[in-house]
PDB file of N, CA, C and O in Angstrom:
ATOM      1  N   MET A   1     -57.917-113.364  97.440  1.00  0.00           N
ATOM      2  CA  MET A   1     -58.068-112.052  96.827  1.00  0.00           C
ATOM      3  C   MET A   1     -56.752-111.592  96.184  1.00  0.00           C
ATOM      4  O   MET A   1     -56.744-111.085  95.062  1.00  0.00           O
ATOM      5  N   THR A   2     -55.660-111.774  96.897  1.00  0.00           N
ATOM      6  CA  THR A   2     -54.362-111.367  96.363  1.00  0.00           C
ATOM      7  C   THR A   2     -54.008-112.189  95.134  1.00  0.00           C
ATOM      8  O   THR A   2     -53.480-111.668  94.151  1.00  0.00           O
ATOM      9  N   TRP A   3     -54.304-113.470  95.204  1.00  0.00           N
ATOM     10  CA  TRP A   3     -54.022-114.335  94.062  1.00  0.00           C
ATOM     11  C   TRP A   3     -54.795-113.880  92.824  1.00  0.00           C
ATOM     12  O   TRP A   3     -54.247-113.863  91.722  1.00  0.00           O
ATOM     13  N   SER A   4     -56.070-113.511  93.003  1.00  0.00           N
ATOM     14  CA  SER A   4     -56.887-113.014  91.892  1.00  0.00           C
ATOM     15  C   SER A   4     -56.301-111.728  91.337  1.00  0.00           C
ATOM     16  O   SER A   4     -56.231-111.543  90.122  1.00  0.00           O
ATOM     17  N   TRP A   5     -55.884-110.844  92.225  1.00  0.00           N
ATOM     18  CA  TRP A   5     -55.303-109.576  91.788  1.00  0.00           C
ATOM     19  C   TRP A   5     -54.019-109.821  90.997  1.00  0.00           C
ATOM     20  O   TRP A   5     -53.804-109.184  89.966  1.00  0.00           O
ATOM     21  N   LEU A   6     -53.170-110.725  91.460  1.00  0.00           N
ATOM     22  CA  LEU A   6     -51.931-111.028  90.750  1.00  0.00           C
ATOM     23  C   LEU A   6     -52.210-111.648  89.382  1.00  0.00           C
ATOM     24  O   LEU A   6     -51.521-111.343  88.408  1.00  0.00           O
ATOM     25  N   THR A   7     -53.198-112.499  89.311  1.00  0.00           N
ATOM     26  CA  THR A   7     -53.567-113.121  88.032  1.00  0.00           C
ATOM     27  C   THR A   7     -54.054-112.068  87.047  1.00  0.00           C
ATOM     28  O   THR A   7     -53.640-112.046  85.888  1.00  0.00           O
ATOM     29  N   ILE A   8     -54.933-111.199  87.518  1.00  0.00           N
ATOM     30  CA  ILE A   8     -55.442-110.125  86.653  1.00  0.00           C
ATOM     31  C   ILE A   8     -54.302-109.205  86.225  1.00  0.00           C
ATOM     32  O   ILE A   8     -54.227-108.799  85.066  1.00  0.00           O
ATOM     33  N   SER A   9     -53.437-108.887  87.146  1.00  0.00           N
ATOM     34  CA  SER A   9     -52.307-108.009  86.844  1.00  0.00           C
ATOM     35  C   SER A   9     -51.391-108.638  85.792  1.00  0.00           C
ATOM     36  O   SER A   9     -50.950-107.964  84.861  1.00  0.00           O
ATOM     37  N   ARG A  10     -51.106-109.944  85.948  1.00  0.00           N
ATOM     38  CA  ARG A  10     -50.270-110.638  84.959  1.00  0.00           C
ATOM     39  C   ARG A  10     -50.916-110.651  83.579  1.00  0.00           C
ATOM     40  O   ARG A  10     -50.245-110.422  82.573  1.00  0.00           O
ATOM     41  N   HIS A  11     -52.209-110.917  83.533  1.00  0.00           N
ATOM     42  CA  HIS A  11     -52.914-110.914  82.242  1.00  0.00           C
ATOM     43  C   HIS A  11     -52.905-109.523  81.618  1.00  0.00           C
ATOM     44  O   HIS A  11     -52.736-109.380  80.407  1.00  0.00           O
ATOM     45  N   TRP A  12     -53.087-108.510  82.443  1.00  0.00           N
ATOM     46  CA  TRP A  12     -53.087-107.129  81.947  1.00  0.00           C
ATOM     47  C   TRP A  12     -51.725-106.785  81.354  1.00  0.00           C
ATOM     48  O   TRP A  12     -51.637-106.215  80.266  1.00  0.00           O
ATOM     49  N   LYS A  13     -50.653-107.140  82.085  1.00  0.00           N
ATOM     50  CA  LYS A  13     -49.301-106.845  81.612  1.00  0.00           C
ATOM     51  C   LYS A  13     -48.997-107.625  80.333  1.00  0.00           C
ATOM     52  O   LYS A  13     -48.416-107.082  79.393  1.00  0.00           O
ATOM     53  N   SER A  14     -49.388-108.885  80.302  1.00  0.00           N
ATOM     54  CA  SER A  14     -49.171-109.702  79.112  1.00  0.00           C
ATOM     55  C   SER A  14     -49.915-109.121  77.917  1.00  0.00           C
ATOM     56  O   SER A  14     -49.370-109.053  76.815  1.00  0.00           O
ATOM     57  N   SER A  15     -51.136-108.710  78.131  1.00  0.00           N
ATOM     58  CA  SER A  15     -51.933-108.114  77.069  1.00  0.00           C
ATOM     59  C   SER A  15     -51.290-106.820  76.567  1.00  0.00           C
ATOM     60  O   SER A  15     -51.232-106.576  75.361  1.00  0.00           O
ATOM     61  N   ARG A  16     -50.812-106.000  77.491  1.00  0.00           N
ATOM     62  CA  ARG A  16     -50.160-104.736  77.120  1.00  0.00           C
ATOM     63  C   ARG A  16     -48.895-105.013  76.313  1.00  0.00           C
ATOM     64  O   ARG A  16     -48.631-104.345  75.314  1.00  0.00           O
ATOM     65  N   ASP A  17     -48.117-106.003  76.749  1.00  0.00           N
ATOM     66  CA  ASP A  17     -46.895-106.351  76.022  1.00  0.00           C
ATOM     67  C   ASP A  17     -47.210-106.851  74.615  1.00  0.00           C
ATOM     68  O   ASP A  17     -46.518-106.505  73.658  1.00  0.00           O
ATOM     69  N   LEU A  18     -48.253-107.666  74.495  1.00  0.00           N
ATOM     70  CA  LEU A  18     -48.645-108.159  73.175  1.00  0.00           C
ATOM     71  C   LEU A  18     -49.119-107.029  72.267  1.00  0.00           C
ATOM     72  O   LEU A  18     -48.815-107.018  71.075  1.00  0.00           O
ATOM     73  N   ARG A  19     -49.862-106.081  72.830  1.00  0.00           N
ATOM     74  CA  ARG A  19     -50.316-104.937  72.028  1.00  0.00           C
ATOM     75  C   ARG A  19     -49.141-104.109  71.539  1.00  0.00           C
ATOM     76  O   ARG A  19     -49.098-103.710  70.375  1.00  0.00           O
ATOM     77  N   SER A  20     -48.181-103.848  72.430  1.00  0.00           N
ATOM     78  CA  SER A  20     -47.025-103.050  72.009  1.00  0.00           C
ATOM     79  C   SER A  20     -46.188-103.814  70.986  1.00  0.00           C
ATOM     80  O   SER A  20     -45.639-103.209  70.065  1.00  0.00           O
ATOM     81  N   SER A  21     -46.087-105.115  71.133  1.00  0.00           N
ATOM     82  CA  SER A  21     -45.358-105.929  70.159  1.00  0.00           C
ATOM     83  C   SER A  21     -46.062-105.902  68.805  1.00  0.00           C
ATOM     84  O   SER A  21     -45.408-105.793  67.768  1.00  0.00           O
ATOM     85  N   ALA A  22     -47.375-105.999  68.808  1.00  0.00           N
ATOM     86  CA  ALA A  22     -48.137-105.956  67.556  1.00  0.00           C
ATOM     87  C   ALA A  22     -48.002-104.593  66.890  1.00  0.00           C
ATOM     88  O   ALA A  22     -47.859-104.513  65.670  1.00  0.00           O
ATOM     89  N   GLU A  23     -48.045-103.518  67.678  1.00  0.00           N
ATOM     90  CA  GLU A  23     -47.879-102.180  67.107  1.00  0.00           C
ATOM     91  C   GLU A  23     -46.498-102.011  66.499  1.00  0.00           C
ATOM     92  O   GLU A  23     -46.350-101.404  65.438  1.00  0.00           O
ATOM     93  N   LYS A  24     -45.479-102.551  67.176  1.00  0.00           N
ATOM     94  CA  LYS A  24     -44.116-102.469  66.655  1.00  0.00           C
ATOM     95  C   LYS A  24     -43.997-103.245  65.339  1.00  0.00           C
ATOM     96  O   LYS A  24     -43.382-102.765  64.387  1.00  0.00           O
ATOM     97  N   ALA A  25     -44.581-104.432  65.288  1.00  0.00           N
ATOM     98  CA  ALA A  25     -44.540-105.241  64.064  1.00  0.00           C
ATOM     99  C   ALA A  25     -45.270-104.532  62.924  1.00  0.00           C
ATOM    100  O   ALA A  25     -44.804-104.546  61.785  1.00  0.00           O
ATOM    101  N   ASP A  26     -46.417-103.908  63.229  1.00  0.00           N
ATOM    102  CA  ASP A  26     -47.147-103.164  62.198  1.00  0.00           C
ATOM    103  C   ASP A  26     -46.317-101.999  61.678  1.00  0.00           C
ATOM    104  O   ASP A  26     -46.281-101.744  60.474  1.00  0.00           O
ATOM    105  N   LYS A  27     -45.653-101.297  62.582  1.00  0.00           N
ATOM    106  CA  LYS A  27     -44.826-100.156  62.178  1.00  0.00           C
ATOM    107  C   LYS A  27     -43.672-100.619  61.286  1.00  0.00           C
ATOM    108  O   LYS A  27     -43.357 -99.973  60.287  1.00  0.00           O
ATOM    109  N   GLU A  28     -43.044-101.739  61.653  1.00  0.00           N
ATOM    110  CA  GLU A  28     -41.951-102.269  60.829  1.00  0.00           C
ATOM    111  C   GLU A  28     -42.444-102.696  59.456  1.00  0.00           C
ATOM    112  O   GLU A  28     -41.751-102.494  58.459  1.00  0.00           O
ATOM    113  N   ALA A  29     -43.628-103.280  59.393  1.00  0.00           N
ATOM    114  CA  ALA A  29     -44.192-103.706  58.104  1.00  0.00           C
ATOM    115  C   ALA A  29     -44.468-102.498  57.217  1.00  0.00           C
ATOM    116  O   ALA A  29     -44.213-102.536  56.013  1.00  0.00           O
ATOM    117  N   VAL A  30     -44.986-101.428  57.810  1.00  0.00           N
ATOM    118  CA  VAL A  30     -45.258-100.202  57.045  1.00  0.00           C
ATOM    119  C   VAL A  30     -43.952 -99.630  56.513  1.00  0.00           C
ATOM    120  O   VAL A  30     -43.877 -99.207  55.359  1.00  0.00           O
ATOM    121  N   GLU A  31     -42.922 -99.618  57.358  1.00  0.00           N
ATOM    122  CA  GLU A  31     -41.626 -99.088  56.924  1.00  0.00           C
ATOM    123  C   GLU A  31     -41.027 -99.929  55.801  1.00  0.00           C
ATOM    124  O   GLU A  31     -40.439 -99.386  54.866  1.00  0.00           O
ATOM    125  N   LYS A  32     -41.171-101.257  55.887  1.00  0.00           N
ATOM    126  CA  LYS A  32     -40.647-102.130  54.836  1.00  0.00           C
ATOM    127  C   LYS A  32     -41.388-101.907  53.521  1.00  0.00           C
ATOM    128  O   LYS A  32     -40.774-101.882  52.455  1.00  0.00           O
ATOM    129  N   ARG A  33     -42.716-101.746  53.598  1.00  0.00           N
ATOM    130  CA  ARG A  33     -43.491-101.478  52.364  1.00  0.00           C
ATOM    131  C   ARG A  33     -43.086-100.142  51.756  1.00  0.00           C
ATOM    132  O   ARG A  33     -42.980-100.021  50.536  1.00  0.00           O
ATOM    133  N   LYS A  34     -42.860 -99.139  52.601  1.00  0.00           N
ATOM    134  CA  LYS A  34     -42.457 -97.825  52.094  1.00  0.00           C
ATOM    135  C   LYS A  34     -41.080 -97.920  51.429  1.00  0.00           C
ATOM    136  O   LYS A  34     -40.863 -97.346  50.362  1.00  0.00           O
ATOM    137  N   LYS A  35     -40.156 -98.644  52.059  1.00  0.00           N
ATOM    138  CA  LYS A  35     -38.820 -98.794  51.484  1.00  0.00           C
ATOM    139  C   LYS A  35     -38.889 -99.551  50.154  1.00  0.00           C
ATOM    140  O   LYS A  35     -38.206 -99.185  49.198  1.00  0.00           O
ATOM    141  N   ALA A  36     -39.699-100.591  50.092  1.00  0.00           N
ATOM    142  CA  ALA A  36     -39.839-101.350  48.844  1.00  0.00           C
ATOM    143  C   ALA A  36     -40.420-100.464  47.745  1.00  0.00           C
ATOM    144  O   ALA A  36     -39.978-100.526  46.598  1.00  0.00           O
ATOM    145  N   ARG A  37     -41.404 -99.645  48.091  1.00  0.00           N
ATOM    146  CA  ARG A  37     -42.006 -98.736  47.114  1.00  0.00           C
ATOM    147  C   ARG A  37     -40.970 -97.719  46.626  1.00  0.00           C
ATOM    148  O   ARG A  37     -40.893 -97.431  45.432  1.00  0.00           O
ATOM    149  N   ASP A  38     -40.176 -97.177  47.557  1.00  0.00           N
ATOM    150  CA  ASP A  38     -39.140 -96.221  47.171  1.00  0.00           C
ATOM    151  C   ASP A  38     -38.073 -96.876  46.305  1.00  0.00           C
ATOM    152  O   ASP A  38     -37.616 -96.280  45.329  1.00  0.00           O
ATOM    153  N   ASP A  39     -37.671 -98.095  46.650  1.00  0.00           N
ATOM    154  CA  ASP A  39     -36.669 -98.807  45.848  1.00  0.00           C
ATOM    155  C   ASP A  39     -37.189 -99.096  44.446  1.00  0.00           C
ATOM    156  O   ASP A  39     -36.448 -98.980  43.470  1.00  0.00           O
ATOM    157  N   ARG A  40     -38.461 -99.473  44.342  1.00  0.00           N
ATOM    158  CA  ARG A  40     -39.066 -99.741  43.035  1.00  0.00           C
ATOM    159  C   ARG A  40     -39.084 -98.460  42.189  1.00  0.00           C
ATOM    160  O   ARG A  40     -38.784 -98.492  40.996  1.00  0.00           O
ATOM    161  N   ARG A  41     -39.439 -97.336  42.821  1.00  0.00           N
ATOM    162  CA  ARG A  41     -39.472 -96.061  42.106  1.00  0.00           C
ATOM    163  C   ARG A  41     -38.074 -95.656  41.647  1.00  0.00           C
ATOM    164  O   ARG A  41     -37.896 -95.200  40.517  1.00  0.00           O
ATOM    165  N   LYS A  42     -37.080 -95.825  42.526  1.00  0.00           N
ATOM    166  CA  LYS A  42     -35.702 -95.489  42.151  1.00  0.00           C
ATOM    167  C   LYS A  42     -35.220 -96.362  41.003  1.00  0.00           C
ATOM    168  O   LYS A  42     -34.545 -95.883  40.092  1.00  0.00           O
ATOM    169  N   SER A  43     -35.566 -97.634  41.047  1.00  0.00           N
ATOM    170  CA  SER A  43     -35.173 -98.546  39.977  1.00  0.00           C
ATOM    171  C   SER A  43     -35.776 -98.115  38.650  1.00  0.00           C
ATOM    172  O   SER A  43     -35.087 -98.094  37.631  1.00  0.00           O
ATOM    173  N   PHE A  44     -37.062 -97.770  38.656  1.00  0.00           N
ATOM    174  CA  PHE A  44     -37.716 -97.300  37.431  1.00  0.00           C
ATOM    175  C   PHE A  44     -37.061 -96.013  36.937  1.00  0.00           C
ATOM    176  O   PHE A  44     -36.811 -95.864  35.741  1.00  0.00           O
ATOM    177  N   ASP A  45     -36.782 -95.083  37.852  1.00  0.00           N
ATOM    178  CA  ASP A  45     -36.158 -93.817  37.468  1.00  0.00           C
ATOM    179  C   ASP A  45     -34.789 -94.037  36.844  1.00  0.00           C
ATOM    180  O   ASP A  45     -34.457 -93.409  35.838  1.00  0.00           O
ATOM    181  N   LEU A  46     -33.990 -94.927  37.434  1.00  0.00           N
ATOM    182  CA  LEU A  46     -32.658 -95.193  36.886  1.00  0.00           C
ATOM    183  C   LEU A  46     -32.730 -95.869  35.523  1.00  0.00           C
ATOM    184  O   LEU A  46     -31.929 -95.565  34.638  1.00  0.00           O
ATOM    185  N   THR A  47     -33.673 -96.775  35.348  1.00  0.00           N
ATOM    186  CA  THR A  47     -33.848 -97.439  34.054  1.00  0.00           C
ATOM    187  C   THR A  47     -34.266 -96.432  32.993  1.00  0.00           C
ATOM    188  O   THR A  47     -33.741 -96.437  31.879  1.00  0.00           O
ATOM    189  N   PHE A  48     -35.208 -95.572  33.343  1.00  0.00           N
ATOM    190  CA  PHE A  48     -35.677 -94.560  32.397  1.00  0.00           C
ATOM    191  C   PHE A  48     -34.547 -93.594  32.041  1.00  0.00           C
ATOM    192  O   PHE A  48     -34.392 -93.210  30.882  1.00  0.00           O
ATOM    193  N   ARG A  49     -33.762 -93.204  33.047  1.00  0.00           N
ATOM    194  CA  ARG A  49     -32.648 -92.295  32.790  1.00  0.00           C
ATOM    195  C   ARG A  49     -31.608 -92.944  31.878  1.00  0.00           C
ATOM    196  O   ARG A  49     -31.083 -92.288  30.978  1.00  0.00           O
ATOM    197  N   ALA A  50     -31.309 -94.217  32.099  1.00  0.00           N
ATOM    198  CA  ALA A  50     -30.348 -94.924  31.255  1.00  0.00           C
ATOM    199  C   ALA A  50     -30.851 -95.003  29.817  1.00  0.00           C
ATOM    200  O   ALA A  50     -30.073 -94.855  28.875  1.00  0.00           O
ATOM    201  N   LEU A  51     -32.144 -95.235  29.651  1.00  0.00           N
ATOM    202  CA  LEU A  51     -32.730 -95.293  28.310  1.00  0.00           C
ATOM    203  C   LEU A  51     -32.613 -93.938  27.611  1.00  0.00           C
ATOM    204  O   LEU A  51     -32.231 -93.872  26.443  1.00  0.00           O
ATOM    205  N   ILE A  52     -32.939 -92.872  28.317  1.00  0.00           N
ATOM    206  CA  ILE A  52     -32.839 -91.527  27.731  1.00  0.00           C
ATOM    207  C   ILE A  52     -31.389 -91.203  27.373  1.00  0.00           C
ATOM    208  O   ILE A  52     -31.124 -90.650  26.306  1.00  0.00           O
ATOM    209  N   GLU A  53     -30.444 -91.545  28.263  1.00  0.00           N
ATOM    210  CA  GLU A  53     -29.035 -91.266  27.978  1.00  0.00           C
ATOM    211  C   GLU A  53     -28.545 -92.072  26.771  1.00  0.00           C
ATOM    212  O   GLU A  53     -27.749 -91.570  25.977  1.00  0.00           O
ATOM    213  N   THR A  54     -29.001 -93.280  26.631  1.00  0.00           N
ATOM    214  CA  THR A  54     -28.615 -94.105  25.479  1.00  0.00           C
ATOM    215  C   THR A  54     -29.154 -93.513  24.188  1.00  0.00           C
ATOM    216  O   THR A  54     -28.443 -93.454  23.185  1.00  0.00           O
ATOM    217  N   ILE A  55     -30.402 -93.076  24.206  1.00  0.00           N
ATOM    218  CA  ILE A  55     -30.994 -92.460  23.010  1.00  0.00           C
ATOM    219  C   ILE A  55     -30.259 -91.176  22.646  1.00  0.00           C
ATOM    220  O   ILE A  55     -29.962 -90.938  21.475  1.00  0.00           O
ATOM    221  N   LEU A  56     -29.963 -90.344  23.654  1.00  0.00           N
ATOM    222  CA  LEU A  56     -29.242 -89.088  23.384  1.00  0.00           C
ATOM    223  C   LEU A  56     -27.830 -89.370  22.860  1.00  0.00           C
ATOM    224  O   LEU A  56     -27.354 -88.676  21.961  1.00  0.00           O
ATOM    225  N   PHE A  57     -27.162 -90.380  23.413  1.00  0.00           N
ATOM    226  CA  PHE A  57     -25.828 -90.730  22.928  1.00  0.00           C
ATOM    227  C   PHE A  57     -25.887 -91.195  21.472  1.00  0.00           C
ATOM    228  O   PHE A  57     -25.041 -90.819  20.660  1.00  0.00           O
ATOM    229  N   ALA A  58     -26.880 -92.006  21.150  1.00  0.00           N
ATOM    230  CA  ALA A  58     -27.026 -92.486  19.778  1.00  0.00           C
ATOM    231  C   ALA A  58     -27.297 -91.317  18.826  1.00  0.00           C
ATOM    232  O   ALA A  58     -26.748 -91.278  17.725  1.00  0.00           O
ATOM    233  N   LEU A  59     -28.131 -90.375  19.236  1.00  0.00           N
ATOM    234  CA  LEU A  59     -28.404 -89.196  18.398  1.00  0.00           C
ATOM    235  C   LEU A  59     -27.153 -88.348  18.197  1.00  0.00           C
ATOM    236  O   LEU A  59     -26.887 -87.872  17.093  1.00  0.00           O
ATOM    237  N   ALA A  60     -26.379 -88.160  19.284  1.00  0.00           N
ATOM    238  CA  ALA A  60     -25.150 -87.382  19.177  1.00  0.00           C
ATOM    239  C   ALA A  60     -24.145 -88.086  18.271  1.00  0.00           C
ATOM    240  O   ALA A  60     -23.469 -87.435  17.475  1.00  0.00           O
ATOM    241  N   LEU A  61     -24.044 -89.394  18.383  1.00  0.00           N
ATOM    242  CA  LEU A  61     -23.140 -90.154  17.538  1.00  0.00           C
ATOM    243  C   LEU A  61     -23.579 -90.081  16.077  1.00  0.00           C
ATOM    244  O   LEU A  61     -22.746 -89.915  15.186  1.00  0.00           O
ATOM    245  N   PHE A  62     -24.862 -90.204  15.832  1.00  0.00           N
ATOM    246  CA  PHE A  62     -25.394 -90.096  14.474  1.00  0.00           C
ATOM    247  C   PHE A  62     -25.109 -88.712  13.887  1.00  0.00           C
ATOM    248  O   PHE A  62     -24.710 -88.589  12.729  1.00  0.00           O
ATOM    249  N   ALA A  63     -25.318 -87.669  14.705  1.00  0.00           N
ATOM    250  CA  ALA A  63     -25.056 -86.301  14.232  1.00  0.00           C
ATOM    251  C   ALA A  63     -23.575 -86.108  13.938  1.00  0.00           C
ATOM    252  O   ALA A  63     -23.226 -85.469  12.945  1.00  0.00           O
ATOM    253  N   ALA A  64     -22.702 -86.641  14.774  1.00  0.00           N
ATOM    254  CA  ALA A  64     -21.263 -86.502  14.549  1.00  0.00           C
ATOM    255  C   ALA A  64     -20.834 -87.227  13.280  1.00  0.00           C
ATOM    256  O   ALA A  64     -20.035 -86.701  12.505  1.00  0.00           O
ATOM    257  N   VAL A  65     -21.356 -88.426  13.063  1.00  0.00           N
ATOM    258  CA  VAL A  65     -21.014 -89.178  11.845  1.00  0.00           C
ATOM    259  C   VAL A  65     -21.552 -88.446  10.621  1.00  0.00           C
ATOM    260  O   VAL A  65     -20.865 -88.351   9.604  1.00  0.00           O
ATOM    261  N   ALA A  66     -22.774 -87.931  10.713  1.00  0.00           N
ATOM    262  CA  ALA A  66     -23.348 -87.203   9.578  1.00  0.00           C
ATOM    263  C   ALA A  66     -22.536 -85.954   9.271  1.00  0.00           C
ATOM    264  O   ALA A  66     -22.293 -85.639   8.106  1.00  0.00           O
ATOM    265  N   LEU A  67     -22.116 -85.243  10.308  1.00  0.00           N
ATOM    266  CA  LEU A  67     -21.305 -84.051  10.107  1.00  0.00           C
ATOM    267  C   LEU A  67     -19.947 -84.400   9.507  1.00  0.00           C
ATOM    268  O   LEU A  67     -19.472 -83.697   8.615  1.00  0.00           O
ATOM    269  N   LEU A  68     -19.331 -85.443   9.968  1.00  0.00           N
ATOM    270  CA  LEU A  68     -18.029 -85.878   9.455  1.00  0.00           C
ATOM    271  C   LEU A  68     -18.134 -86.295   7.998  1.00  0.00           C
ATOM    272  O   LEU A  68     -17.288 -85.938   7.179  1.00  0.00           O
ATOM    273  N   LEU A  69     -19.188 -87.062   7.675  1.00  0.00           N
ATOM    274  CA  LEU A  69     -19.376 -87.474   6.285  1.00  0.00           C
ATOM    275  C   LEU A  69     -19.655 -86.269   5.380  1.00  0.00           C
ATOM    276  O   LEU A  69     -19.222 -86.230   4.229  1.00  0.00           O
ATOM    277  N   ASN A  70     -20.384 -85.292   5.920  1.00  0.00           N
ATOM    278  CA  ASN A  70     -20.670 -84.090   5.145  1.00  0.00           C
ATOM    279  C   ASN A  70     -19.385 -83.291   4.881  1.00  0.00           C
ATOM    280  O   ASN A  70     -19.190 -82.755   3.790  1.00  0.00           O
ATOM    281  N   LEU A  71     -18.514 -83.222   5.893  1.00  0.00           N
ATOM    282  CA  LEU A  71     -17.269 -82.470   5.707  1.00  0.00           C
ATOM    283  C   LEU A  71     -16.321 -83.199   4.753  1.00  0.00           C
ATOM    284  O   LEU A  71     -15.606 -82.558   3.982  1.00  0.00           O
ATOM    285  N   LEU A  72     -16.310 -84.520   4.800  1.00  0.00           N
ATOM    286  CA  LEU A  72     -15.397 -85.287   3.938  1.00  0.00           C
ATOM    287  C   LEU A  72     -15.950 -85.443   2.517  1.00  0.00           C
ATOM    288  O   LEU A  72     -15.196 -85.615   1.559  1.00  0.00           O
ATOM    289  N   GLY A  73     -17.271 -85.381   2.402  1.00  0.00           N
ATOM    290  CA  GLY A  73     -17.856 -85.665   1.096  1.00  0.00           C
ATOM    291  C   GLY A  73     -18.087 -84.446   0.330  1.00  0.00           C
ATOM    292  O   GLY A  73     -18.578 -84.510  -0.797  1.00  0.00           O
TER     293      GLY A  73
END
């Protein structure tokens, strides 16, 4: 009887440990997916911002050259 109880107890503990390990792995996977999604969004935002800044710089440079040529001409 004691041997049966110990066997059942060991299986129960092993099962509980496996469940907690699986839950921990699932939580880590969710966190990694969230971080990857955030990194992808940040990358897109930085690329878009760089593009906008480049366009604005080109417009400002064009306006400055046009103004300079107008003043000299």
